[in-house]
Steps between C-alpha positions, in 0.01 A plus 500: 500500500634669187775751421343840433750789521867566570720779632878458485738755655877546478657619826843662536633626837847663496732374773697737729821347362566227241562143622771298321539126451773324305358566155239774542393818682152569637398869483127450565239253624259412223204268465179444301161504675221299338134545585247277326130527575255217434138516387403437864696802627799318653828689442861383521778711655845356428844624405774319313869544438762774515563571131683833504498554124189354339209549737298705253558249221385216727184700571446550126537128428258415781237752397527503120621149408398250769181640651298493173572126478350416838237759590176314571678176596408326826759524778453130579669420167839640596700237310308569179548874548874454560545292186314756287741768620809283472434423132559870432865466605588278203496794257693739727868584534509621859355191667594625845277808487206292379547249783505790747178630347338157520609484864311820580172362370552148634578633849186714493292198396635296791410791728148502356464123536592520868267794558213329321533201737583703812837325552866597476710414197715292736204278584372506142840365386536234769544666840800312634602746776396835646843658543843504338851608586574844358831633367615842383684587182788723602874535526496738206822662384553862597803726485668520839288221653712351777504169685341682791220624273438146377489364855253770600283415200478139619401614846232728357353213297482284809329783689219512241437126516703358212612136506785568261634693204571458130836682497636658183832369365649461152594864443856465637760226506411191705763598758359852538140381517576231757625775734158663469323170571727440800400841636134405454549172683682671787225760532216252468625220723495127423123438472403766243455351152734657246469419131724657238361632172750568220236603242692308232812703572776237478644231278559142618844551653400808700175342615673183619768703674237704682297193597799331659587815692137532613448146630654568846264799542188280497358653182153351452483528120690645203270666250553554127879467525580494125469717191176481301634366172563144624366511850351150524816308410723739697282476810508122472879515525484735798245272667738204472772704669323620815280383785300826484158456330479674161189708443376648171190547286404865536631570150280231343165595347329160487471172685691338212790733575490362855504147361809595296687582822392173663592294194848657503554410865563871559298572815398379843232768546285698255387862541277533193317836496130479412498866392777431249349173389130510428345526845382247762375254236847453350672523841296203619618301199859580598423409863364163393813429296718593798291302746537189290876553481544563873609861440406772750325820387584859578381804305653819370345789699117540478415419862141621449448202268754243612381481858194329349662285232803378696275423799275290278768235431706282737832591337473879539788665686535877555295807414728774363444871572665843526445621858726802445257788426768662285487195270127424497246773584225263381582255783547789741192713426290411193404144605292609796384160630837329475498189721683476829872419499642378829771265619613418147154410367230661286139406559302415187197731455168326557272740315350408162726493195846645553346735759698804382398853594691798361529864602303659217653845556845350437368316196376828352818686590737252338297394196722525192332635189 
């Protein structure tokens, strides 16, 4: 079954109000949809990432630079196809955008491979389990947001079936942020999983101070605690100073970047993002490295893909999503066959490929030209 034609679409959906983490603000929900059709008429339907700046450039790289290299190739040769695309990165300056573009095509090829065999990507990749715990990304900063508001947010997330939350910290002092986390714990109760995500917002001293304040609150993990410029060595120091597992990897763009974190002794868990880092093919390389090192796997966002990949390995932890419709209208409305979420778990879709169906009216409405 050979690659015949491609359609790649940049999507941008403005949010009702911007969402703020420690080091960024989110004004819109963006993604790239990739449809590849084979010579036998099988078509992929996948979407990757949330690049709020460069969606159109990713589409250009996919369509103009990568697709001419691989059109006519057989989908069964996914490793060969991936390597042909990856060689193009050596002559580029913005490696990250090229890895995102490769991810779009690689994800579509995995979708096609599953569809051609009539099995899910989860089963194609190993099929370890049929459901995973699901967490929300939330706890965003907002002017005037009170402890009561935070507690109510936790209760809302429990009402829609979440097992836990990735809670935003790192934008204030450790002492101010720990008050916010304490409000979340009080609102959520003792069983709800709360992880704290600093988005590289602190230095070593602040991160260690926060971690020690957070330990009595049963924080399940501490994500990207330290600034980008020396994150591996700084996280290693934080890790030595706390009992809370350190989680990172979403800012890496290759499996070798993941290995860098492991070699530095910087992490307990990895949340490498396949849409940042070359797609399922490269994610599985990272998963193999982590499995051999006894390191658990999470993933940055992308529940439409990660429910398959994390469920395919024995060391997969939580699926990450945005259940708040004000943060993710794709989760809320565009992904029309989103799997069931109940009692803290998401069921892995059983249809062929990634089994993604999209609202085509919304796709047309929010296509960015």
